[in-house]
N, C-alpha and C positions, 0 to 999 in steps of 0.2 A: 594381266598386269598392271597396277597403280603406275604413275608417272611416277613416284618415289621408288619403285622397285624396277622401273625403267631406268631412272637415271642412278639408279646404287649399282644396276648392271653394268653399265656403262662405263659409269667411276673405277669400277673393280676392273672392268677389260682395259682398260688403261692404265691399270695399276696406279691409281692416283691417290697421293695422300692430302694433298692440297689444292683446294678449287679456289684461282685470284678473281676476284669481280673487278673489273677493270673501268676507272672513268677517268674523264680529261677536264680538267676543272679549268677555273675562267684564266689559271696563269699559265695554261696552254703544258701543263706536265700531267705525263700519263701516271695516274697513281691508283693502287689498286690495295683491298684487304683480302683476307683469304680465311675459308675455314679448311677443317680436315674433316675428311669425306664420312668420318663414322660420324659427323653430327651433320647428315645431310637434311634428316628429318626438321631441326630446327632452324634450317637456313634457304632450306628449297622454294618456301614463298615469300618470305621478308628479306632475305639476304643479310646483309650486314648493317646498322648503324653508322652514322658519321655525324659530328658537328654541322650544322648549316654553314655556318661560319667558313667551312672547309672551301665554297665557294668565292670565298673574299680573301684567299690567301695568294700573293704575288709572287712570281718566282725567284725573288733572290731571298725571302725568309716565310719563316713559318710564323706568319702572325697574320693580324687582319687588317686589312685595307682601313683607311677612315673612311667614312662618308657610304660605305657600302651596303646598309641598312642590314646587317649581319653582327652577330656578337654570340658571344657566351651560351647564349639560352637556344636551345629548338635543336631537334634530332630531325635529321631527312632517313632513308632508307635506301640503301645500294641494292637494288630489286634483279635478281638475274634475268637475263633473256636467254632460257636454256638453248632456244634453237642458235644459239651464237657457241655453245660449249665446244671446246677442242683441246683435246690435249697438248701440249708444250714439247715439242720433239729438241728444242734446245735446253728445258728444264726439265727431266726426267722426274716422275713422280707428281707432277704440276700440270693442270688443266687450267684453262682460261675462260669465262664469259664475260661477254659485254653485261655492264649495270645500267638499269635507267634508275633514276633517284624519284623517289615517290614521298609523299609526306601523308600518312593514313595510307589510304587506300586510294590515294588522289596523285598524278602526275605532277611532279615538284617542277612553278615555275622557273626554277633557274637551274634545269638539268637541262645540258646540251645537245645531247643525244637526243630527248623530246621537243625541243625548240627545231633539230632538222625534221622530225615527224610531223611537227605542224604545220612546217614551210610547203613541204610534201603534198601533206593534206589539202593546203589551200590553193596551191597551184592546180592539183585535180579538180578541185570544188570550183575554183573561180574560172581556170583556162582551158581543163579538159586535156591535161597534159600530164605526163609523166618524164622523171629526168634518169638518164641513165648516163655513169660519171665514171670516172678513174682520176685518182692522183697519180702524178710522177715525179717522184722524189727523187732528189742527189743527196749523195752523202759522202762522208771523208771517213776513210779507214786509216787509225793513226795509232801509233807507240808512244806510251810515255815512258820515257829513261827516269833513272832513279831519281835524280831532281825534279821531276814531274812537268818536265817538259816535252811538247807534242812533236813528233816527226810523221811525216806522212807513211804510208807504209809502202811506197814505191814513188818514183819520178818521171812515172812516162807520159806522154801528151794524149790527148783526146784519140780515143777510139785505137790505141793503140793495141796491138795482140802482144805485146811483151807484157802490157798491162794484165791483161786478161789470162796470160800464163803464170804470172805473179802470184795472182789472186786466185788462180783458179780453186784450189781447195776450199777458201772461206766462201766463194761467191757460190759453188757449186751447194755448200752446207747450206745456205740462207736460201737458196731456190728450192733443195728437197724440203725444207722445213715450210716453205709457205706454201707448196704446191700440198704438202702433208696436212694443212689446215684449210686445204681447198681455197687455197688465192693461187691465180691463175697466172705464171709469170710470162708475160709475151714476149719481152726485148729485155736485152741485156747489152750496155759496152761502158767502158772506163770513160768518164769527163774528163774535162780540161785542165782541171786543176791536179798536183800531184797528190797521189790515191784518193780520188775524188771518183763515184761510180753513181752510175743511173740502174735503179730497177723498173721497170714499167710492166702493170699489172693488168692486167684485159679489164676492161671496163663491165661494170654491171650496177643494178640498180642502186639508185643514190644512196640508201642508208646502210647497203652493204660495202659501198666504196669507203663511206668513211670510217666502218667499222674494219677496213682491212687497211687502211691506210694508219691506227692505231695498232693493229698486229704488224704490219710491217714495220713500222719503227721500234716494236719491242723485238720482233725476229733478228733484225741486223744486229742490234746491239747486243742479243743475248748470244746471237752465234758469234758475231765475232769475239766476246770475252772467250769464250771457249778455242779460240785461236790464238789467243793473248793479245789481241787488239781492242782499240777502242774505236765505235764507230759513231760518228755525230754528225747529225742533220743540221747543225746553227749555220745560219744562213751565211754568214762571214768570217772565216776562222782565219784567214791569211791575208795581210793587208794586199798582198800582191799575186794574190792567185784567186782565180775564180769562185766566185759563191755558190751556195746551192739552194736552188728552188725547189718549187712542188707544186710545179703547174696544175692546173685542173681542167681537165678535160671533161665537157659534157656535149650530150643529145637530147632533143626535146621528142617524145613521142605521144603520137596520138591513137591508140584503136589497133597499138601492135607497129604502127608505120611511123618511120623517122621523117618529121617533119621541116627539119633542118633544110634540106636541099628543096630548091622550088622545083617541081616535079614539070614547068612548063618551059622551064630554060637550065639546060645542063651546065652545069659549073656555077651556079649560081644560089644565093640565098631565098628562102621564103621571108615572105610578107614577117611572120612570127619570128624567125630567128633575127632579121634585122631589128625588130622592137625590141625583143631578149636582148640582145646587144647593145641595145641603145639605153637601156635600163641600167644595164653593169656599167657604162662608161658614164652614164649619169651620175651614180652613186660610187664611182669607185674611190675619188678620194676618201669618203666615209667609209667604204667597205674596206679600205687598206687597214683600220684599225682592228678588222677581225681577220683579215686574209693575210697581212705583214704586220703582225701586232707586237714585234719585240722590237727594243731599241736597236739591236744588231742587224734588223734585216732591212735597215734604210743604207746600211753601207754595202749592199749589194746592188740595191735599185739605183743603178747608175747609168747615166746615158751611155751609149754605145759599148753595153755589156750586156747587150741581148737579156735582159731582166724585165722591159715592159715598162721604163721609165716616163712615158709619157701617155697621156691618154687619147690615145686614138686604136684605130681596129685595119687590120688589112690582111689579105689573101697571100699565104704563106710569107709576112714576114714578121720576123723573130725580133725584130727592135718596139712592135705594137703593141699595147697591153693585152690587147685582144688577138690572137691568129687565128684565121681560119684555114685550117691544112685542105691543100686539094689529094684526091686521090688519081694514081693514073687513068682508072677504069670506072665507069658510073656505078653507083651513084656518087655525085661529087658537089658541093662536099657535104662530110655527114657529123662533122661534129665541131666544137669550137674549143680552142685554147685560151683558158686565162690565166698570162704568165705573170701577174704580180701576186705571184701566192706563196708562199714557203712553208715547209715541217712545224717552223714555230708555231702555227696556227692550230687551234684546235679543229680537227676536219668538221666535225659536225656544225659548230657557230660558222664556221668561212664559207662551206658549202648551203647549209641555210640562209646565209645573207647574202650570198649571190641569188640564187633563188627568190628571195623577196624583192631585192633589186629588178633584177629580169622581168619578175610578174609587174612591177609598177611600170617597167618599161612598155609590156603587152596592153596593159590597162590605159595608161597613157599614149600609148602610140607615139613612145620616142624612137625619134630617128638618129640612126648612130654615127651619120654625116657619109662622106664618098670615102671608101679605102684607101689608104694611104699607101704607096708602093716603092718608097723610098726610107731611108734611115728618116725620121726625127727629128733628129741632133745636126742634120745636115743641112734641115731648111733655117732661111733667118728668123727672128722673132718675128717681123711683120708676116712672114709667108704662113709661121704657125698660127698667128692668131686669125688670118685670112681662112685657113682651115679648121678652124678652132679645136685646134691641136695645144694641148698647154703641158708644161711639165707637172707630175705627180707630186703629193707631200713629199719632202725631203727629210722628212724625220718624224717622229711618232706623236711627239707633241703636235704637229700640223693636221695630220690622221684623226686624232683623239676630237680637234675643235671640229672638225668636219663630223665626226660622227655625232657629237652630242648635240649639232644641229640638225639631225637629219630625221624629219618626222618619218620618214617611212622607215628606217632600220632601227630607229627607236621604237615604235609600234608593234614592228614585226617582233622585236625582241622582247618585248614585254616591259612595264615598269620595272619590277623587279630583277631581271636578269641585266636590263638595261644599267642599270644604279650599278649593281657588283661588276659588272664588267667594266663600265667606265671607270669605278673607284679602282679596281686591282690596275689597270692601265693607268691611270693616273699615278698611282703609287710605284709603280715601275717605271716610269718617266722622270719623276722628280729625284727617285734614286740611281739611276742608271744612266739618264741621260748626257751627263758630262763623262764619261769615263771612257780613259783609252781605250783602243781596242786590246789590248793585251789584258787588261782587266775585268774587259767586259768577256771576251772569251775565257778567261781563267775560271771565273762563275758561273757561266751559260751552257759550257762545253759538253757537259752530261747532263743539262737539262733536256735537251733536245737532243 
């Protein structure tokens, strides 16, 4: 049976009408084009074409950002990665496949998924390491009234079992839909905001982790709609309530062994782990243009809000930008958590850039400094300076400025992707940087 015959059989088994080819653009919006299954032969190998300018579209309009290097001329192709094909439980008759962007027969330099693949290949070639990762997203379940005003689906506090009971039907359907797609839900609980929830999925290889984050955002939204709800991953919806993060958990592996813990000293990190953290912290102000890339992101990133507002690391310290969780039994620790991430980020760009920063830390043997065991906000400015702890950028404009000066991250992205990405960020900062929260939320609520 040919590949085409096999795919046709699977699509028939799934009762598929349309196959959605998904990508996440530089505005960090998940987009898709679909073809009907009867035209599989035409789209199997080359997918669907899109304007190259699509990678220069900011979040707030369907137009091309200035100075992006892209315009009306040029066609890229969304080439399906058929290993990611899955039917959509929340959209019967539709299936999804993640797409790689190509120019002709070559990967396109502006493809975010291709960027992550390049960084994973570099890490393996230059350091002999692989990354296992998982994103940990928080989101709000909301109701929209006739006037368009938004209201939380419940008013329960953190981890309240009443919140579980009130939302059991929708959470169970989300969980079932994720598991049906091969995404293994590990933990769930209501978060501290009214109507806010967190679903944590099992870690996997880095590319799959980024694919799963795209699928999870799509699934949560799709299932919520079937329950008459809106779901939003926007970092800050309500001024007086908790923001939504999307912490990145990752571990480093060599020849099937997790090299994060120090094998000679229980409960401590290896030199590899420390240098990797050192690289992340060194580049974090610039990384934030990729990991917290929306104007709204910085409303969440406040001191004493457990969001990682200070450049520091610590064991089990939820106020440090990098937290190293401990385990109650060996081996411990097994992974690190970057808290300065939210779901307005393109997961391929965010994870790829973190890997580039960590690899630089390994190669330059960057030291992360001593772990901090207190809330950095409780220290005086002099105490923070003595410990080399500083406040991270307070707005997107500052993060853009840091990224524009980061040779390591710009070289990792490549000239074309860096130019287009920065153009989109600058367009968004110019258009949205002075908006009040209510207007910003109205615009962005359903983008993320």
